[in-house]
N, CA, C and O atoms as a GROMACS GRO file, in nm:
protein
  184
    1MET      N    1  10.358   1.358  12.497
    1MET     CA    2  10.318   1.218  12.519
    1MET      C    3  10.208   1.210  12.626
    1MET      O    4  10.106   1.144  12.608
    2LEU      N    5  10.232   1.279  12.737
    2LEU     CA    6  10.132   1.276  12.845
    2LEU      C    7  10.003   1.343  12.801
    2LEU      O    8   9.893   1.297  12.835
    3GLU      N    9  10.016   1.453  12.726
    3GLU     CA   10   9.897   1.522  12.676
    3GLU      C   11   9.811   1.428  12.592
    3GLU      O   12   9.688   1.426  12.604
    4LYS      N   13   9.877   1.350  12.507
    4LYS     CA   14   9.805   1.258  12.419
    4LYS      C   15   9.732   1.153  12.502
    4LYS      O   16   9.618   1.117  12.472
    5LEU      N   17   9.797   1.105  12.606
    5LEU     CA   18   9.735   1.004  12.690
    5LEU      C   19   9.613   1.061  12.762
    5LEU      O   20   9.510   0.995  12.773
    6ARG      N   21   9.626   1.183  12.809
    6ARG     CA   22   9.514   1.246  12.879
    6ARG      C   23   9.396   1.264  12.784
    6ARG      O   24   9.281   1.241  12.821
    7LYS      N   25   9.427   1.305  12.661
    7LYS     CA   26   9.322   1.324  12.561
    7LYS      C   27   9.253   1.191  12.534
    7LYS      O   28   9.130   1.184  12.523
    8TYR      N   29   9.333   1.085  12.522
    8TYR     CA   30   9.277   0.952  12.496
    8TYR      C   31   9.187   0.908  12.611
    8TYR      O   32   9.082   0.847  12.590
    9GLN      N   33   9.230   0.939  12.732
    9GLN     CA   34   9.151   0.903  12.850
    9GLN      C   35   9.016   0.975  12.847
    9GLN      O   36   8.912   0.917  12.880
   10GLU      N   37   9.020   1.102  12.808
   10GLU     CA   38   8.896   1.180  12.799
   10GLU      C   39   8.800   1.117  12.699
   10GLU      O   40   8.680   1.107  12.724
   11TYR      N   41   8.855   1.075  12.585
   11TYR     CA   42   8.770   1.013  12.483
   11TYR      C   43   8.707   0.885  12.534
   11TYR      O   44   8.590   0.858  12.508
   12MET      N   45   8.785   0.806  12.607
   12MET     CA   46   8.735   0.680  12.660
   12MET      C   47   8.622   0.705  12.761
   12MET      O   48   8.531   0.623  12.776
   13LEU      N   49   8.630   0.819  12.831
   13LEU     CA   50   8.526   0.852  12.929
   13LEU      C   51   8.402   0.907  12.859
   13LEU      O   52   8.289   0.884  12.902
   14LEU      N   53   8.424   0.981  12.748
   14LEU     CA   54   8.313   1.048  12.681
   14LEU      C   55   8.240   0.954  12.586
   14LEU      O   56   8.121   0.972  12.559
   15LEU      N   57   8.310   0.853  12.534
   15LEU     CA   58   8.250   0.766  12.434
   15LEU      C   59   8.125   0.695  12.484
   15LEU      O   60   8.021   0.703  12.419
   16PRO      N   61   8.131   0.626  12.599
   16PRO     CA   62   8.011   0.557  12.649
   16PRO      C   63   7.896   0.654  12.674
   16PRO      O   64   7.780   0.621  12.650
   17VAL      N   65   7.929   0.773  12.722
   17VAL     CA   66   7.826   0.873  12.749
   17VAL      C   67   7.758   0.916  12.619
   17VAL      O   68   7.636   0.927  12.611
   18ALA      N   69   7.841   0.940  12.516
   18ALA     CA   70   7.787   0.981  12.386
   18ALA      C   71   7.701   0.870  12.327
   18ALA      O   72   7.597   0.896  12.267
   19LEU      N   73   7.746   0.746  12.344
   19LEU     CA   74   7.669   0.633  12.291
   19LEU      C   75   7.535   0.621  12.361
   19LEU      O   76   7.433   0.597  12.297
   20MET      N   77   7.536   0.639  12.492
   20MET     CA   78   7.411   0.630  12.568
   20MET      C   79   7.316   0.742  12.527
   20MET      O   80   7.195   0.722  12.515
   21LEU      N   81   7.373   0.862  12.506
   21LEU     CA   82   7.291   0.975  12.462
   21LEU      C   83   7.230   0.946  12.326
   21LEU      O   84   7.111   0.973  12.304
   22ALA      N   85   7.309   0.892  12.236
   22ALA     CA   86   7.260   0.861  12.102
   22ALA      C   87   7.150   0.756  12.109
   22ALA      O   88   7.050   0.764  12.037
   23ALA      N   89   7.167   0.657  12.196
   23ALA     CA   90   7.068   0.550  12.210
   23ALA      C   91   6.937   0.606  12.267
   23ALA      O   92   6.829   0.561  12.231
   24CYS      N   93   6.948   0.705  12.356
   24CYS     CA   94   6.828   0.764  12.416
   24CYS      C   95   6.756   0.856  12.319
   24CYS      O   96   6.633   0.866  12.321
   25MET      N   97   6.833   0.923  12.233
   25MET     CA   98   6.775   1.025  12.145
   25MET      C   99   6.710   0.964  12.021
   25MET      O  100   6.617   1.023  11.966
   26GLY      N  101   6.757   0.848  11.976
   26GLY     CA  102   6.701   0.792  11.854
   26GLY      C  103   6.746   0.650  11.831
   26GLY      O  104   6.793   0.584  11.924
   27PRO      N  105   6.734   0.602  11.708
   27PRO     CA  106   6.776   0.467  11.674
   27PRO      C  107   6.924   0.445  11.705
   27PRO      O  108   7.004   0.539  11.703
   28VAL      N  109   6.960   0.320  11.734
   28VAL     CA  110   7.096   0.290  11.774
   28VAL      C  111   7.194   0.317  11.661
   28VAL      O  112   7.310   0.353  11.686
   29GLU      N  113   7.148   0.301  11.536
   29GLU     CA  114   7.239   0.318  11.423
   29GLU      C  115   7.265   0.465  11.390
   29GLU      O  116   7.345   0.496  11.302
   30THR      N  117   7.196   0.555  11.461
   30THR     CA  118   7.215   0.698  11.436
   30THR      C  119   7.350   0.743  11.490
   30THR      O  120   7.383   0.716  11.605
   31PRO      N  121   7.429   0.812  11.407
   31PRO     CA  122   7.559   0.864  11.452
   31PRO      C  123   7.542   0.960  11.568
   31PRO      O  124   7.436   1.022  11.584
   32THR      N  125   7.647   0.974  11.651
   32THR     CA  126   7.637   1.058  11.769
   32THR      C  127   7.615   1.204  11.731
   32THR      O  128   7.545   1.276  11.801
   33VAL      N  129   7.675   1.247  11.619
   33VAL     CA  130   7.666   1.388  11.579
   33VAL      C  131   7.521   1.424  11.548
   33VAL      O  132   7.470   1.525  11.597
   34THR      N  133   7.455   1.343  11.467
   34THR     CA  134   7.318   1.374  11.429
   34THR      C  135   7.225   1.360  11.550
   34THR      O  136   7.124   1.429  11.560
   35ALA      N  137   7.260   1.271  11.642
   35ALA     CA  138   7.177   1.250  11.760
   35ALA      C  139   7.180   1.374  11.848
   35ALA      O  140   7.077   1.414  11.903
   36SER      N  141   7.297   1.434  11.862
   36SER     CA  142   7.309   1.552  11.948
   36SER      C  143   7.247   1.674  11.881
   36SER      O  144   7.208   1.769  11.949
   37GLU      N  145   7.236   1.671  11.748
   37GLU     CA  146   7.180   1.785  11.675
   37GLU      C  147   7.029   1.770  11.654
   37GLU      O  148   6.963   1.863  11.609
   38ALA      N  149   6.976   1.653  11.687
   38ALA     CA  150   6.833   1.628  11.666
   38ALA      C  151   6.751   1.716  11.759
   38ALA      O  152   6.792   1.742  11.872
   39PRO      N  153   6.636   1.762  11.714
   39PRO     CA  154   6.549   1.845  11.796
   39PRO      C  155   6.497   1.768  11.917
   39PRO      O  156   6.481   1.646  11.908
   40PRO      N  157   6.472   1.834  12.029
   40PRO     CA  158   6.427   1.768  12.152
   40PRO      C  159   6.294   1.696  12.133
   40PRO      O  160   6.260   1.606  12.210
   41SER      N  161   6.217   1.736  12.030
   41SER     CA  162   6.086   1.676  12.007
   41SER      C  163   6.100   1.532  11.957
   41SER      O  164   6.005   1.454  11.963
   42SER      N  165   6.220   1.497  11.907
   42SER     CA  166   6.239   1.363  11.852
   42SER      C  167   6.268   1.261  11.962
   42SER      O  168   6.273   1.140  11.936
   43THR      N  169   6.288   1.309  12.086
   43THR     CA  170   6.317   1.217  12.196
   43THR      C  171   6.191   1.143  12.237
   43THR      O  172   6.083   1.202  12.242
   44PRO      N  173   6.202   1.014  12.265
   44PRO     CA  174   6.086   0.934  12.306
   44PRO      C  175   6.030   0.984  12.438
   44PRO      O  176   6.105   1.027  12.526
   45SER      N  177   5.898   0.978  12.454
   45SER     CA  178   5.835   1.026  12.576
   45SER      C  179   5.855   0.928  12.692
   45SER      O  180   5.832   0.961  12.808
   46ALA      N  181   5.898   0.806  12.659
   46ALA     CA  182   5.921   0.704  12.761
   46ALA      C  183   6.059   0.722  12.822
   46ALA      O  184   6.098   0.646  12.910
   0.00000   0.00000   0.00000
């Protein structure tokens, strides 16, 4: 039970970070997986 709660807490901490990363790497509608796998050249220069 405690393990599950800790895992859930980790997800809640990682989710906003993953979303921000996805928003920085490409369009907002891009899934987090494809955003993290996108080449660094696709990142905006701004």
